[in-house]
N, C-alpha and C positions, 0 to 999 in steps of 0.2 A: 823862492827866498827862504834863506835860513834864519831861525832864531836859536840861539842859546842860552841856556839858563841854570844857575843854580838855586840862588834865592831871587834873582831878578833876570829880566830877559835883556839881551843885547843883540841888536840887529847888525848883521854884517853879511857882506858878500862872500861867497863860497865858489869853489871851482866845481862844486856839484849842482850850482844854481842852473837852471833852464827856464827860458822865457814863457810866460804863460802857466808855470806851475807853482802850487802853494804848498810850503813844507814848514813844519815846526819841530824843532829839536830842542828838548828839554834835558838836562844833565842833573843828575844828583849821583855822586859815585862813592866805590870801596875797592885784590891784589891778585895778578894775573901773570902767569908765565910770559916771558918776552917773545917766545918763538908762537907766531899765531898758527902755524901750520900744525902745531901739537895739540892745539885747543880742542876741547870736546865741545861741540855746539849743540843744544837742544832746540828745535824748532816747534813752536806750539801753534797748530793751525788746524782748523777745522774744514777749511777748504782745501781741497787736493790739488787744485789747479795753482792756488796762490802758495801753497806749499813747496810745489815743485819749481816755482819761481825764485823762492827764497834758497831752496836747497840747491839748485843749479848755481846762482851767484855764489855761494859759499864753497862749493867744490871747485869752480872756476877761480876762486880766490886762493885755493890749497887749503881749504879746511876739509879734511877729509874724514874726521871724527864727527859726522853729522846724524844726528837721531831726529825723526820727525814723528811727532805725536798729534794724532787728529781729535781724539776724544779726550776731553778735559776732566771727564771723571776719574777721581783719584789721582789728580795731577801732582799733589805733592808726594805721594807714595812713588810715582814715576820718576819724579825729580830726583828723589833719594837714591833710586835704584840707578839712575843714568849718570848721577853725580856731575852733571855738565860744568864747564868753566863760564860758559857764557848761554844767555837764553835769548831767544829771538822768539817775541809772541805777535801773531799777527791777527787782528780783529777787522773783518771785513766791514761789518756794520754794526759795531758793539752797542748794546743797550746800557743803561746807568749800573744796573746790577752787573752785568759782565765786566764793565771797566772796574768796578769796585773790587770784584772779585780778583782780578789780573793784579791790581794795584797791591791788596794785602798779600798775594804772591809775590810780588817784588819787595815788599818788605821783610818778608820772611826768608827769601832765599840767600840773601846777602851775596849775591852776584853781580856783574853787569846784565842788565836786561835792556833789550832794544825793542821797542814796541811799535808796530807799525798798524795805524788806524786809517780807515776812509774818510772819516769825519770826525770833529770834536766841537768842542766848545770850551769857554775860559774856564768854567769851573771844573772839567776833566782835565785840560790843561794844569792847573794849578794842583789838583790832586795827584797827577802823575809826579811833579815836582816833589811834593810832599813826601811820595812813595818811594822816592829814591830811583826812579825809572832812569836809565842813563842815557837813552834816546828815546825821544817820542817824537814819532813822524807821521804827519797827517797827509795824506794823498801824495804818498811818495814812495809806494812799491815798484821798484824797477829791478832787476836783475843785476845791472851795472853798479848800482849804488850799495847794494848789499854790504860789499867788501869795506867801502870807506865808512859807512854808518856803524858798522861792528866795530871796526878799529877806533873809531871816535869814541864809543860807548864804553869800551875797554879803557882807554886812555883817561875818560872823564871819571868812570869807577875809580880806577887806581888813585888819581889826584884827589878825589873826594876822601877816599879811604886813608890816604896819608895824612890829610889836613885832620880828619877825625882822631886819628891815632895820636897825633900832635899835640891836639886838644886836650884829649884825656890824659896824656903824659903831663900836660902843663897843670891840669886840675889836680891829678894826683899828687905833684910836687907841691901845689899850694897847700893842699890838706896836710900833707906829710909836715910841711913847715910849721902849720898850726899846731899840729900835734907835739912836734919837738919844743916848739916855743912855750907850749904850756907846761912842758914837762921841766923845762929849764926853771920856769918861775917857781914850779914846787920845790925843786932842789934848792933855789936860791933863799926861798923862805924857809925851808926847812933846815938848811944846814948853814945858812948865812953866807952863802958863796957868791961871788960874781957871777955875771952872766957867761964870761969866758970859762970860768973855772967850772962851772954847772955843765956847760956843753962839752968841756975835755973830759969830766967823769962820765958822762953818758957814753962818749966816745969810746974812751977806754975799756969802759964795761963791754960795751958792743963787741970790740976787738978780743978781749978776753974770753968772751963767750961764743965768739965766732957767731955773733948775730947781727943784725942791722940796727942802726941806730934808732930807726922808726920802731922798731920792736921792743927796744929797752925803753923809749919814752913811752909806748903805750902801756907797757909793765908798769912803770911808774904812775901814770894816771890811774890805773886799776887800782891799785894798790892804794892810792890816796882816796879815791871814791870810796873803797870798802871801809877806810876808817873814817870817813864822813857820815856814812851810814851806820856808824857805829859798830862794825864788824871787826873781825880779826885778821890780820893777814896770814 
């Protein structure tokens, strides 16, 4: 049975379900080229046999750029060297410290991460979600499942990345609006202009100087703050 999660868990039936097997998949996600066959996949697995299962599943699915790392010492450097598009981490029997190290890695790499573990608990599952693990699979390592799980991890990563960027853009637009409104107020008070006239003046100045209106607004505020502090422009 599968569970998907961003900030909450939603139970659903999947074509991957098989009777008698238990799986958890959690998603937090960020942008990947559409052609899966061109993706570079890094597999991190200290168990040679389990690593071979994942690698076989990837190559069978058309992922030919596969690198397997079995020694996690200096893993950050190795990731920088291989520069993968997607990372698959397999932890056969992880302890809490190992999980935390992998979660920290997930936060840092800014890539889709699919993580296989043989066992887990509620705290680890929540930590995986918070760390941005795109797919967190408990007791579900099978060759035929590698491809759909990887595709889901990439999809959820991209979806979350898009939402994150849209949120940041919205926040930036709101902050810019606050700055522009403050600059308009300063012009209205100092020059006795209406709100529309103050905005038109900033807009015209921005066009004349080939600058953004937010830059003009910030300059006006900086000059006003200098005067307030007794300085000279």
